[in-house]
DOKOLMI-882814 format. One record per residue (C-alpha): x, y, z; residue in one letter. Coordinates in steps of 0.2 Angstrom, whole numbers, padded with zeros to 4 digits, always signed. Layout:
! residues N
XYZA/...
This chain:
! residues 250
+0000+0000+0000M/+0006+0018-0004S/+0009+0029+0011R/-0006+0041+0014P/-0003+0059+0010K/-0002+0069+0026V/-0005+0088+0025I/-0003+0099+0040V/-0014+0115+0040V/-0011+0130+0051M/-0024+0144+0053P/-0013+0159+0057A/-0015+0176+0064Y/+0000+0186+0070N/+0011+0170+0073A/+0028+0177+0068E/+0035+0174+0085K/+0030+0156+0087T/+0029+0149+0069L/+0047+0143+0067E/+0047+0134+0084R/+0031+0125+0079T/+0037+0120+0062I/+0054+0113+0069K/+0044+0102+0081D/+0035+0093+0067I/+0046+0077+0065P/+0056+0077+0048A/+0048+0066+0034G/+0031+0064+0042T/+0021+0076+0032V/+0020+0080+0014D/+0016+0098+0015E/+0012+0112+0027V/-0001+0124+0022I/-0002+0141+0032L/-0018+0151+0029V/-0015+0169+0035D/-0030+0179+0042D/-0024+0196+0039C/-0009+0196+0051S/-0002+0213+0056K/+0016+0206+0059D/+0028+0196+0048G/+0019+0179+0048T/+0017+0178+0029V/+0035+0183+0025A/+0042+0170+0038L/+0031+0156+0032A/+0037+0159+0014K/+0055+0159+0020R/+0052+0142+0029L/+0045+0135+0013G/+0027+0133+0018L/+0012+0134+0006T/+0004+0151+0010V/-0013+0157+0007I/-0018+0175+0012Q/-0035+0181+0016H/-0040+0198+0009Q/-0051+0201+0024S/-0052+0193+0041N/-0063+0178+0041K/-0062+0173+0059G/-0055+0157+0067Y/-0068+0145+0059G/-0067+0154+0042G/-0049+0152+0042N/-0051+0133+0045Q/-0063+0132+0031K/-0050+0138+0019T/-0037+0126+0027C/-0048+0111+0024Y/-0053+0116+0006R/-0035+0118+0001A/-0029+0102+0009A/-0043+0092+0001L/-0039+0101-0016Q/-0021+0096-0014R/-0025+0078-0012G/-0023+0075+0007A/-0028+0058+0014D/-0025+0064+0032I/-0026+0082+0038V/-0019+0088+0054V/-0022+0105+0061M/-0008+0113+0071V/-0010+0130+0078H/+0006+0140+0073P/+0006+0149+0090D/+0016+0135+0099Y/+0001+0131+0111Q/+0001+0113+0105Y/+0015+0100+0103D/+0018+0097+0085A/+0028+0082+0089R/+0012+0072+0090L/+0008+0074+0071V/+0014+0057+0066P/+0006+0048+0081I/-0011+0056+0077M/-0009+0052+0058S/-0005+0034+0062D/-0021+0032+0072L/-0030+0037+0056I/-0019+0028+0043S/-0021+0012+0053N/-0040+0013+0052D/-0041+0015+0071I/-0049+0033+0071C/-0058+0044+0059D/-0054+0060+0069M/-0041+0062+0083V/-0040+0077+0096C/-0026+0082+0108G/-0031+0080+0126N/-0023+0094+0137R/-0031+0087+0153I/-0022+0071+0157R/-0022+0077+0175T/-0028+0093+0183R/-0010+0097+0189W/-0003+0096+0172E/-0016+0107+0164A/-0015+0120+0178L/+0004+0120+0179D/+0004+0123+0160G/-0005+0139+0163G/-0023+0135+0159M/-0033+0148+0169P/-0044+0140+0183V/-0060+0146+0176Y/-0056+0138+0159K/-0051+0122+0167Y/-0068+0121+0176V/-0078+0126+0161F/-0068+0113+0151N/-0071+0099+0163R/-0090+0103+0165L/-0093+0105+0146L/-0083+0089+0142T/-0092+0078+0154M/-0109+0084+0148F/-0104+0083+0130E/-0098+0065+0133N/-0114+0060+0142F/-0125+0067+0128V/-0116+0060+0113T/-0110+0044+0121G/-0092+0048+0118Q/-0077+0046+0131N/-0065+0060+0125L/-0053+0067+0138G/-0056+0084+0131E/-0069+0092+0119W/-0060+0109+0118H/-0043+0106+0110S/-0037+0115+0095G/-0025+0100+0090L/-0035+0089+0078R/-0032+0076+0064A/-0045+0071+0051Y/-0046+0057+0038S/-0051+0063+0021R/-0067+0053+0023Q/-0072+0063+0039C/-0069+0080+0030L/-0080+0074+0016E/-0094+0068+0026I/-0096+0081+0040V/-0104+0097+0033P/-0092+0109+0040W/-0094+0122+0027E/-0110+0128+0035G/-0102+0130+0052N/-0099+0146+0061S/-0084+0157+0056D/-0080+0160+0075D/-0072+0149+0088F/-0087+0138+0090V/-0083+0130+0073F/-0072+0117+0083D/-0087+0112+0094Q/-0099+0111+0079Q/-0087+0100+0070F/-0084+0088+0084L/-0103+0087+0088I/-0106+0084+0070Q/-0093+0070+0069A/-0100+0062+0085A/-0118+0063+0078Y/-0112+0055+0061M/-0103+0041+0071K/-0086+0045+0066Q/-0073+0036+0076R/-0066+0048+0088L/-0050+0047+0098G/-0038+0057+0108D/-0019+0058+0113V/-0012+0067+0128P/-0004+0084+0124V/+0004+0097+0136A/-0006+0113+0140A/+0004+0128+0135R/-0002+0145+0140Y/+0010+0160+0138F/+0008+0178+0131P/+0011+0174+0113E/-0001+0159+0113A/-0019+0164+0107S/-0033+0163+0119S/-0050+0170+0121I/-0056+0181+0136N/-0069+0177+0149F/-0083+0185+0139K/-0079+0176+0123R/-0077+0160+0133S/-0095+0161+0140C/-0101+0165+0122E/-0092+0150+0116Y/-0099+0139+0129G/-0117+0144+0126L/-0115+0142+0108S/-0108+0124+0110A/-0122+0120+0121L/-0135+0126+0108W/-0126+0115+0095C/-0127+0100+0106L/-0145+0104+0109G/-0148+0104+0090Q/-0140+0087+0088S/-0152+0080+0102V/-0167+0088+0093L/-0162+0080+0076Q/-0158+0063+0084R/-0176+0063+0092L/-0183+0068+0075G/-0191+0084+0082V/-0182+0096+0070V/-0169+0094+0056R/-0154+0105+0055F/-0142+0107+0040A/-0127+0105+0052L/-0132+0087+0054F/-0135+0082+0037E/-0120+0072+0031P/-0113+0075+0014K/-0110+0062+0001T/-0092+0057+0000P/-0083+0062-0016Q/
């Protein structure tokens, strides 16, 4: 069998200070291409990405975190990816896990793999995760696992790997352009019985790493709960939502 084509995608915004460190952590020879999608950065992210030999796509207007991911996945699929791994270029997640996550998919164990920053409470808090985010993360994760029947260690990680089939079935194009995109995708994947898994990853919170404030965190949490409620209503046959209508694989 031929080796699957692995493409790393990076949704970027002002990542000049951390991009090179992130790229250096990806084990050599484990990916075929790295695509960076820049969402109108105000620093030297684009110039650095080009010097590092990455494939660079620039938005002409800011499309938001979810909108950036949509461009990432379209580009990766168009370029023939069999496995797509999203790595934030802000060094918040450990890029050394890319081949491990890819292997779980290439060996037909999972359709989607997430990083889990909460192997233990102490690791998460020692890594700088704010206490309120830890508490919200734990409560939402437990509730989401209960409602969906999953057993993920964390539902709110930005380190993710997907099979091509997963990206072709889940209707992510209609998702939010904001931060709740991640939750919508994961709830959709669970609803569509994609095989979900996770791997432990260190929590890294520091000034250069991207993070949302308390108000945005609350909005994100409420939006996630609404999406979860939509999935329940659809499962019960009460209402149908386009978010939970699977696409036909290409």
